[in-house]
C-alpha positions as CSV (number, residue, x, y, z in Angstrom):
1,M,155.7,-89.7,106.7
2,D,154.2,-87.5,103.7
3,W,157.3,-85.4,102.5
4,G,155.4,-82.3,100.6
5,T,153.2,-82.4,103.5
6,L,156.2,-81.2,106.1
7,V,158.4,-79.7,102.9
8,A,154.5,-77.5,102.1
9,T,155.4,-76.7,106.0
10,V,158.6,-75.4,106.9
11,S,157.9,-73.3,103.3
12,G,154.8,-71.4,104.1
13,G,156.3,-71.4,107.7
14,V,159.1,-69.2,106.3
15,I,157.4,-67.1,104.3
16,A,155.0,-66.8,107.0
17,I,158.0,-65.7,109.2
18,S,159.9,-63.7,106.1
19,G,156.9,-61.7,105.7
20,T,156.9,-60.4,109.3
21,V,160.6,-59.6,108.9
22,L,159.5,-57.7,106.0
23,A,157.4,-56.3,107.5
24,D,158.6,-55.1,110.2
25,H,161.6,-53.8,109.0
26,L,159.6,-51.4,106.8
27,R,157.7,-50.0,109.4
28,S,160.4,-49.4,110.7
29,R,162.4,-47.6,107.6
30,H,159.0,-44.9,107.4
31,E,159.0,-44.6,111.4
32,R,162.6,-43.8,111.1
33,D,162.3,-41.4,107.4
34,R,159.4,-39.5,110.2
35,S,160.9,-38.7,112.5
36,S,164.2,-37.7,110.4
37,E,161.0,-35.4,108.5
38,E,159.8,-34.6,111.9
39,R,163.1,-33.6,113.5
40,R,163.9,-31.7,109.6
41,R,161.1,-29.6,110.0
42,A,161.4,-28.9,113.9
43,V,165.4,-27.2,113.0
44,Y,164.3,-25.5,109.8
45,M,161.6,-23.5,111.9
46,E,164.2,-23.1,114.4
47,F,165.9,-21.3,112.5
48,I,163.7,-19.3,111.3
49,G,162.5,-18.6,114.1
50,A,166.3,-17.7,115.6
51,A,167.1,-15.1,112.9
52,G,163.5,-13.9,113.5
53,A,164.7,-13.0,116.7
54,C,167.8,-11.6,116.1
55,H,166.0,-9.1,113.3
56,A,163.3,-8.0,115.7
57,R,165.9,-7.1,117.8
58,L,168.8,-5.5,114.9
59,R,166.2,-3.2,114.0
60,R,164.6,-2.3,117.3
61,I,168.1,-0.9,118.1
62,A,168.3,0.9,114.7
63,R,165.1,2.6,115.5
64,A,167.2,4.2,118.1
65,P,171.1,3.2,118.0
66,E,172.2,6.1,119.9
67,A,170.1,4.4,123.1
68,E,173.2,1.3,122.9
69,V,176.9,3.1,124.3
70,D,178.4,0.3,121.9
71,L,176.2,-0.8,118.9
72,D,179.6,-3.9,117.8
73,A,178.0,-5.0,120.9
74,A,175.0,-4.7,121.1
75,T,174.4,-6.0,117.1
76,R,176.7,-9.0,118.2
77,A,174.2,-10.0,121.0
78,A,172.0,-9.7,118.7
79,L,173.4,-12.7,117.3
80,D,174.4,-14.7,120.5
81,D,170.8,-13.8,122.9
82,A,168.5,-15.1,120.0
83,A,171.4,-18.9,119.5
84,L,171.1,-18.1,116.3
85,H,174.6,-19.7,115.3
86,E,173.9,-23.1,117.4
87,V,170.2,-23.9,115.4
88,R,172.7,-23.0,112.1
89,E,174.8,-25.6,113.5
90,R,172.1,-28.5,113.1
91,L,170.8,-26.6,110.6
92,F,173.7,-27.5,108.4
93,I,173.1,-30.9,109.7
94,D,170.1,-32.2,109.4
95,A,169.4,-30.1,106.1
96,S,168.6,-30.6,102.3
97,T,171.4,-29.2,100.3
98,A,168.9,-26.6,99.3
99,V,167.2,-25.3,102.3
100,A,171.6,-25.7,103.4
101,S,172.6,-23.1,101.3
102,A,169.2,-21.2,101.6
103,G,169.9,-21.4,105.3
104,Q,173.4,-20.2,105.3
105,A,171.9,-17.1,102.5
106,M,169.6,-15.6,104.4
107,F,172.6,-15.7,107.9
108,E,175.0,-14.1,105.1
109,Q,172.4,-11.3,104.7
110,L,171.2,-11.2,108.2
111,R,175.5,-10.2,109.7
112,A,175.5,-8.1,107.0
113,L,172.1,-6.9,108.7
114,Q,174.1,-6.6,111.5
115,R,177.3,-5.5,110.8
116,A,175.6,-2.2,108.5
117,V,173.6,-1.3,111.6
118,A,176.8,-2.3,114.3
119,A,178.1,0.5,111.9
120,G,175.1,3.0,113.4
121,A,172.8,2.3,110.4
122,A,169.5,4.2,111.8
123,H,166.2,2.2,110.7
124,S,165.2,4.9,107.8
125,S,168.9,5.1,106.3
126,P,169.5,3.7,102.9
127,A,172.5,2.1,105.4
128,F,169.4,0.3,106.8
129,H,168.2,-0.7,103.8
130,D,170.3,-1.6,101.4
131,A,171.7,-4.0,104.0
132,Y,167.8,-5.1,105.3
133,H,166.0,-5.5,101.4
134,P,168.1,-8.8,100.5
135,Y,167.6,-9.9,103.8
136,L,164.2,-10.1,103.5
137,G,164.7,-11.3,99.6
138,A,166.4,-14.9,101.5
139,V,164.4,-14.8,103.9
140,W,161.8,-15.8,101.2
141,A,164.7,-18.0,99.7
142,Y,164.8,-20.0,102.8
143,R,161.1,-19.7,102.8
144,V,160.3,-21.1,99.2
145,A,162.8,-24.1,99.7
146,V,161.9,-25.3,103.0
147,R,158.5,-25.3,101.5
148,A,159.1,-27.2,98.0
149,E,161.4,-29.4,100.5
150,L,158.6,-30.4,103.1
151,E,155.4,-29.9,100.7
152,G,156.5,-30.4,97.4
153,Q,154.3,-26.7,96.7
154,P,155.9,-23.7,94.8
155,L,155.8,-20.1,96.2
156,A,156.6,-17.2,94.9
157,P,155.4,-12.8,95.4
158,V,152.4,-13.3,92.9
159,A,151.1,-15.2,95.9
160,F,150.8,-12.2,98.4
161,G,150.7,-9.7,95.2
162,W,153.5,-8.3,96.1
163,E,156.5,-8.1,92.5
164,Q,159.4,-9.6,94.6
165,W,160.5,-10.9,97.7
166,D,162.0,-8.4,99.2
167,A,159.9,-5.4,99.3
168,K,161.9,-2.8,97.9
169,D,159.1,-2.0,95.7
170,R,156.8,-2.0,98.2
171,C,158.8,0.1,100.5
172,P,158.0,4.0,101.2
173,I,162.0,4.9,102.5
174,C,163.1,3.1,99.6
175,A,161.2,4.8,97.7
176,T,161.3,8.0,98.8
177,A,164.9,7.7,98.6
178,G,164.8,6.7,95.0
179,T,162.8,9.9,94.2
180,T,164.7,12.3,95.7
181,G,168.1,10.8,94.6
182,A,169.2,9.4,97.2
């Protein structure tokens, strides 16, 4: 028996099996990473979608606050019906620290808008806009954080021809309030 042939055969088999195991491990890890990124992307979109649905309902309420019997209940229902609290919890579980932080800031600004509308702030009132514009700024900060994480691409207001994210510089109501001293 030729020991050299036996050692070469065994060594070749070990190398082949090791290569297969390593390739399988790398493929599995790549699939897990891709799955994790897809899950994060889905929850990021779900969170901004839920916030958008809540925001739209709050704006409808603020356009006709007198139509609501109980403004506080109607604005709380806007949060509940959008399932924002549940999606926010999933965001905290799956998101990076930067995106979770931006999402929490956005949520807090949406809650401030909800409280303003619950207190009777009409859509064209300074009280509404005092809460509305910080919310818009927080929405854009969230978008920027998500884009930076998922795409690695920056986003700035100037890309849209804007000076700032919160739209206060483009708001006719705030411009009028600023010129009248209100």
